[in-house]
N, C-alpha and C positions, 0 to 999 in steps of 0.2 A: 138730626145731625149727630155724628159720633165724634168724640174728641179723645185723643190719646197722646201720650208723650213718651217716646222711647220704647213703645211697645206696639204689638200688633192687635188690632181690635177685630172682633168677629162682626163682619158686616155683610150686607147683601152683595151678590156678584155684580149687581148693576150700580152699586154705590161708587161715586167718584172718590178716589183717595188723594187727598191734597196734603202736601208737606209744607207747613209754615215754618220758615226760618226767621225767627224774631227773638231778640234777647230781652225786649221790654215786655214785662208782664201785663202792663196796662194796655198796650197796643195789641198784644196777643188776645187778651180778653175781649177787646172791642171787635177784633176780627171774627172771633167765634160767635159773638152776639149778633153781628151783622148777618153772618151766614145762617144763623138759626131762624132769622126772620124771612129768609129768601126761600123760594120754591126750588130747592136743589138738594137732592139726596147726596150728602157728602160726608166723608169721614176725614177728620183733620188730625194729623199728627204734627207735633211741634218739636223743633230742635232749636237750641239757643245759639249755636255757632256753626260756621261753615264746616268745620272738621266733623262735627256730629252729623250734619246733613250728608256729607260725603260718605260717611260710614253706612248710612241708611240706603243711599241711592245705589242702583236705580230701582231696586225692589219692584213693587207694583204700583208706584206712585203715578197718578195720572197727570198731576200738575204740581209745580213748585211755586210758592209765593215767597219771595225773597226780599227781606229788608236790606237796603244797600248800605246801612251803617251798622256793622257788626264788630264785636271786639277783636276777632281774629282775621278779618278781611274787610276792607272798606271799599265801597264803590264797585267798579267793574271787575275788580280782582275777585270778589266773591262770585259774581256771575260767571266769570271765566272758569273758575274752579269747579263749580257745580255743572256747567255745561260739559266740561271734560269728563266728569264722573257719570253724567247721564245725558249724552248728546241727543237722544231721541225723546226726552221728556220736556214738554212745554214749560216755560217759566214766565211768571209775572214778577215785576219788581215793585217795591213800595218806596216812595220818596216823600220828603217833606214838602210843605208849601213853597219853600224858597229854593227847592232843588229839582224843579221839573226838567231843567236842562240835562241833568244827569240821567233822568228817566228816558229822555230821547236818545241819549248816547247808549243806554242799555238796550233799547229796541234795535238800534243800529248794530249792536254787538250780538244780537241773536235772541233777545227776550221777545216774547209775543206781544207784550203790552206793559204799560206802567200805570200805577194807581197812586194818587196823591192822598196821603193820610189826612183824615179830617174832612175830606171832600167825597167820600165814597159811601153810597147807600148799600143796603144789603142786596137789592136787586141788581145794582151796577156791579157789585163784586161777584155775584153769582153768574151774571151774564159774561163778565170778563173771563171767568174760569172756563165756562162752557166754550166760548169763542176760542180761547187759547188751545183747548184740547182739540177742537174741530179743525182749527187752522193747522195744528201740528199733524193731524191725521191727513189733511189734504196735501200737505207738503210731502209726507211719506208716500202717499199714492202717486203724486206727481213725479217724485224721484223714481219710483218703481216703473212708472209709465215711460219716463225718459230712458231708463236702463233697458226696458223692453224694446223701445224703438231703436236704440243703438244696436241691440242684439239682432233685431230684424234686419237692420241695414247691413250688419256684418254677414248675416245669413245670405242676404241677397247678393252681396259681393262675392261670397264664396260660391254660391250657386251659379252665378254667371261664369265663374272660372271653371268649376267642376263639370257643369252641364252645358256645354256650348251648343251653338247651332251647327249642324253638319255643313261642311263645305263641299258641295257636290253640284255638278252641272248635268250629269247624265239623267235624262227623263225616265230611263228604265228603272232607276233606283229609287226606292222609298225607304225612309228611316223613321222608326218610332222609338221613343225613349221613355223610360220610367225610372223614377227615383223615389225611394221611401226611407226617410231617416228612422233609425231604431228608436224605441220608446224611451231609452235611458239617456238620450242626448238632447241638449237644447240646440246644439250646432250640428251642421253637416259633418259627416265623417270623411274618410279618405277615399271613398269610391269615386272613380272618374272614368270617362269614356270620351271618344271623339271619332268622327268619320271625315276623312279628307280625300278628295279626288285629285290626284297629282296631274301635272301638265300632260303626261303621256297617256292619261286615261285610266291608269291603275287606281283602283279604289282601296284605300288603306283604312282599316278599322282597328281600334284599340279599346280595351276595357281593362281597368286595373283597380287595385285595392291596396291602399297603404295601411299597414297594421296600426291599430289604435283607433280611438273614437273621439279624440279631443280636437280643439282648434288647430293644434300643431299638425295633426294628421291631415286635416282638411286643407291647410295651407300648403303642405307638401304635395298633396294630391293635385291642387291647382298648378303648382310649379311643374310637376311631371307632365300634366296634360298639355300645358302651354309649350313646354320643351319638346314634347312629342310632335305637336303640330308644326312647330318651327323647323324641326329636323326634317319632317316630311316635305314641307314646302321648300326646304333647302336642298332637296334631292337625295337625302340619306335614307337608306332602306335596309331591311334585313337585319343580320346579326350586328352590323356596325351601328345601326340605329339603337338596338337594345343595349349594346355595350355603352354607347354614349349616354343613353337614358339612365343606365345604372350609375355612371360616373356623376351625373347630375344629382341623383338620389344620395350618393355617398357624401357629396360635398354639402348638400342642403339639409340633411337630416340632423337632428339634435342629439342623437345617441347612436352608438355603433350597432345596437340590436334592432334598429328600425329597418324594415324591409318592405317591399311591395310586390304583390303578385301582378301578373299581366298576361293578357292574351292578345296577340296581334295577328290580323288576317289581311293579306294583300290579294285582291281580286284582279285578275288580268282584264285588260280593256275589252276583250270579247265576252267577259262575264261567264266563261265556261271553265275556268281554272282558278284555283286559289292556293296560296301558300300560307300555312298556319304555323305560328311560333307560340309556344306556351312556356311561361316562366312561373311555375308553381300555381297556376290559376285553373279554375274549373274549365273543362273543355267546352267549346261552343257546340250547339245542337244544329244540325243541318236538316232542313225539311225540303224534300224534293217535290216535283210536280207529279201528277198522276195518282196522288192519294197515298203514296207509300208512307210507312210509319217513320216518324222522325228518329234520328239516331245521332249519337255523339260523333263528332269529327274524329276519325281514327288516328290519333296521335299515339305512336307506339310507346314512347317513353317520356315521362314527365321530367321537366328540368327545374332547377331551383329558382326561387324568386329572385328578383332584383335586389341587390344589396347583400346577398349571401355568397361569399367567395368560395365556390366549390371547384374552381379550376376547369369548368366545362362550359360550353356555349349552349345555345338553344337551337337544336336541330330542326330545320324546316321540314314540313311535311306537305307534299303536294296533294291536292284534292280535286277530283273532277266534279264539275257542277252540271246539273241538268239545265234544260232551257229556262225553266222557271225554278227559283229556289228562294229559301228564306233561312237566314242565319239568326239564331237566338244566342246572344252572349249575355252573361250575367255574373254577378259577384256571389260569393259563397253565402251571404246573408239570406239568399232565397232558399237555399237547400238545407240550412242548418236548423231551421225551426222544427219543433217536435210535431208528431202526428197523433198525439194522444197523451194520456197521463204517464206513459212509460218513457224510457230513454230513446226510443226509436226516432230517428230524424227523417226528414223528407227525402233527402239524398238525390243523387243524379238519376238513378234508374226511374224513380217515381216521377221526377220532373220531366224526363223524356216521355213517359206515358201521358202526363198532363198536356204536354205540347201536342201530342198526337190525338188526344181526345177531342171529339166534336169536329173532326176534319182539320187535322193539323197541316195538311199539305200546303205548299206555297200558293196553289191556285184557289184555295178556299176563300170564301167571302169574308171570313173573319179578318179584320184589319190588324195591323201590328199593334196598334194602341189597345184594341180589345183583347188581343192575346196577352199583352203585358198585364192589363187589369185583371184578367182571369187568373193568370199564374200567381200574381201577388195576392189577390183576394183568396184563392184556394189555400195558399201557404199560410196566410194569417188565420183562416178558418180552422185548418187542421192544427195549428199551433194553439188555438184557443185565445187568440188576441194578437196584438201587435208583435212583430218579430223583434228580437233583441238587437240584432245587428242591422246596419244599413243595408239597403237592397238597391242595386242598380241593374236594370235590364235594358238591353239594346237589341232591337229587331231590325235587321237590314234585309230587304227583299229585292229581287230582280225579276222583271217580266220582259219577255222578248219584245 
């Protein structure tokens, strides 16, 4: 056992550091003698007042043993002051034979245990210190577990909002989705997507990305996704839909600089024609039947993201579709990863090549889910690890 007062002792890294707050020299001597006879590697530092103990804490003290009768604080007042100074440090209290009730009150106020002076053996004292330290560690772990569970539940709620089930009835249509959060976030980001078949048979598809990577971006992404689905089900389409969605974003965002990119595709009921609108978002990739190479949907002019008042709308572009086709929509996190040690990014051109590799045509046996896994897996491999940004990929296919 090591004993010190008002100084730091050189001790083993495995030694428990105990702070004794006791103004009585005789009681302090007895405390140290009892610990010297116990099987416990402990270094004891002593302070005589609560003020002196407050100045030392939290330091690297593993446990505080506190006399409840001190000259500058009596009873629970001393305990409250030290717990405020070191809330994560376990504390034992010392009471007299006639004052056990106050010991129970101290336990109720946050002390790990209480010991009665004159009735404590060295082994009991050592065991109480060990138990206090371990109980405090268990409480910390439990608190961390509770926080992790709450975070997981929040993630689940956000995921249900951001990543919905497609609302389609046409048996010719298949939808595959993939989402991969970036490595720097504990929560989902603002990527969102949805697929809804309207009452007239038109298939509406959207994918978007709210700027930012925090819970606020995720919440806004959920808001926009739900608003988009509601507007579609309410019969609003085209530029009016995007204009209304932009109004929702402007009213719901927390700062004027927040914006969202989006790509919206409306496929006619015969599945042979589509109208594409792009608001600052990466262009979708169209894969035709017959084995032709995948290519970006030819949108001639990019339009600004939602939330940036540029005084212009989002010009629709009509696209003829083959009998069998596959649309690949994605957020920019997929193409912004690096392809080596240099500054080169994956980019859209390389992504188009990846879609085409191994039979990218709509009639290929590769499922939408397998295609998504291959694209994200290749992007991560080329990047040398997890991608920094969130990645959302949506593959919608039609067969005759």
